[in-house]
C-alpha positions as CSV (number, residue, x, y, z in Angstrom):
1,M,-15.1,39.2,-45.3
2,A,-15.3,38.7,-41.2
3,V,-12.4,36.4,-39.5
4,R,-14.6,34.8,-36.4
5,K,-12.3,34.3,-33.7
6,K,-12.1,30.8,-32.2
7,T,-12.8,30.7,-28.6
8,V,-10.6,28.0,-26.6
9,A,-12.9,26.5,-23.6
10,K,-10.2,27.2,-20.6
11,A,-8.8,24.3,-18.5
12,K,-10.2,24.0,-15.4
13,P,-7.7,23.7,-12.5
14,T,-6.7,20.8,-11.2
15,A,-8.8,22.0,-8.3
16,S,-11.7,21.3,-9.6
17,K,-11.7,17.8,-11.5
18,G,-12.0,16.0,-8.1
19,R,-9.3,16.8,-6.5
20,L,-9.6,17.8,-2.8
21,T,-8.8,21.4,-1.4
22,V,-8.2,22.8,2.0
23,D,-11.5,23.9,1.9
24,D,-13.0,20.7,1.6
25,V,-10.9,19.1,4.4
26,R,-12.4,22.6,6.8
27,E,-15.9,21.5,5.4
28,L,-15.7,18.1,6.2
29,A,-13.6,18.5,9.6
30,L,-15.8,21.0,11.0
31,A,-18.8,19.4,10.5
32,L,-17.9,17.3,13.4
33,P,-19.4,18.1,16.0
34,A,-17.5,20.0,19.0
35,T,-14.9,20.4,16.6
36,E,-12.8,23.8,16.7
37,E,-10.0,24.9,14.1
38,R,-6.7,26.5,15.4
39,R,-3.5,26.7,14.3
40,S,-1.0,24.2,14.7
41,Y,2.3,24.9,13.3
42,G,1.4,27.7,10.9
43,T,-1.4,26.0,9.6
44,P,-5.0,24.8,10.2
45,G,-5.4,22.3,12.5
46,F,-8.7,20.6,13.5
47,R,-9.4,19.9,17.3
48,V,-12.1,18.5,19.6
49,S,-12.3,18.0,23.6
50,D,-8.8,20.2,23.1
51,T,-7.2,17.5,21.2
52,L,-5.4,17.6,17.3
53,F,-6.9,15.0,15.2
54,A,-6.2,16.5,11.5
55,R,-3.6,19.2,10.5
56,V,-3.2,20.9,6.9
57,L,0.8,20.2,6.0
58,D,0.2,22.1,2.7
59,D,-2.0,23.0,0.1
60,D,-1.7,18.9,-1.3
61,S,-1.7,17.3,1.7
62,I,-2.8,16.7,5.7
63,V,-2.0,14.4,8.4
64,I,-4.6,12.3,10.3
65,K,-4.2,10.6,13.4
66,V,-4.5,7.1,12.9
67,D,-3.6,4.1,14.9
68,F,-0.2,2.1,13.7
69,D,-2.2,-1.0,12.6
70,H,-4.4,1.0,10.5
71,R,-1.7,3.4,8.8
72,E,0.3,-0.1,8.2
73,A,-2.8,-1.6,6.3
74,L,-3.5,1.8,4.4
75,L,0.0,2.0,3.2
76,Q,0.4,-1.3,2.3
77,S,-3.4,-1.2,0.1
78,Q,-3.2,2.6,-1.2
79,P,0.5,4.2,-1.6
80,D,-0.3,6.7,-4.1
81,V,-3.0,8.0,-1.1
82,F,-1.1,7.8,2.2
83,L,2.7,7.8,3.1
84,V,4.4,9.0,6.3
85,T,7.6,10.5,6.1
86,P,10.4,10.0,9.3
87,H,8.9,12.7,11.2
88,Y,5.6,10.8,11.9
89,Q,7.4,7.2,12.0
90,D,6.9,7.1,15.7
91,W,3.5,8.9,15.9
92,P,0.2,7.6,15.6
93,M,-0.7,9.7,12.3
94,V,-0.7,9.4,8.4
95,I,0.2,11.4,5.8
96,V,-2.8,12.0,3.2
97,R,-2.3,13.2,-0.2
98,L,-5.0,15.5,-0.9
99,T,-4.5,14.7,-5.0
100,T,-5.3,11.0,-5.1
101,V,-7.4,10.5,-1.9
102,D,-11.4,10.8,-2.5
103,R,-13.7,12.5,-0.3
104,P,-15.6,9.5,1.4
105,L,-12.4,7.7,2.1
106,L,-11.2,10.9,3.5
107,Q,-14.7,11.8,5.3
108,S,-14.3,8.5,6.9
109,L,-11.0,9.2,8.1
110,L,-11.7,12.4,9.3
111,K,-14.7,10.6,11.3
112,E,-12.4,8.3,13.0
113,A,-9.9,10.0,14.1
114,W,-12.7,12.8,15.6
115,R,-13.9,9.7,17.8
116,R,-10.3,8.6,18.7
117,C,-9.7,12.3,19.9
118,A,-13.2,13.1,21.7
119,S,-13.8,13.0,25.1
120,A,-16.2,10.5,26.8
121,R,-18.5,13.6,27.6
122,V,-18.4,14.7,23.6
123,L,-18.7,10.8,22.4
124,K,-21.9,10.6,25.2
125,A,-23.5,13.6,23.7
126,Q,-23.4,12.0,20.6
127,E,-25.3,8.8,21.1
128,P,-28.4,8.8,19.8
129,A,-31.2,8.9,22.6
130,V,-33.0,5.6,22.6
131,A,-35.7,5.2,25.0
132,A,-35.4,2.1,27.5
133,P,-38.5,-0.4,26.1
134,K,-40.9,-0.8,29.1
135,R,-40.7,-3.9,30.9
136,A,-44.3,-5.1,31.6
137,V,-44.2,-4.9,35.3
138,K,-45.3,-8.3,37.1
139,K,-47.0,-7.7,39.9
140,A,-46.6,-9.8,43.1
141,P,-48.8,-12.3,44.0
142,A,-51.2,-11.2,47.3
143,R,-49.9,-13.0,50.3
144,K,-52.7,-14.3,52.3
145,R,-52.7,-13.3,56.1
146,T,-53.2,-15.7,58.6
147,V,-54.5,-14.5,62.1
């Protein structure tokens, strides 16, 4: 009698269960125009116009530039996703937990941080080219010459 081996499905790592990774952050950040990746305090940082707008803290979290009012709203609305340590208390930054944030929210936060840090030249280059509407040209009435 032959003995059949049981095949046990291996659990996938948590990174594939919807959890975002540093590679996801890199993909989203570098998709933004004129963004470059440079080391910042030993971890990947993302800059536009030579200004840091996001930085990886560790495999589970990043820090993103936000204004203070928005940070307070984020902290109150989703405390499981956002936090501020004493180090960042006086800076317009918020820590984002990659284990709980969803991709659309992270993408939105990165875009907003990018806009806050991009130079006017970079922002202007991203505006859609919209042609000015053609205006009807009205001719001035011809003047009568008096002799």
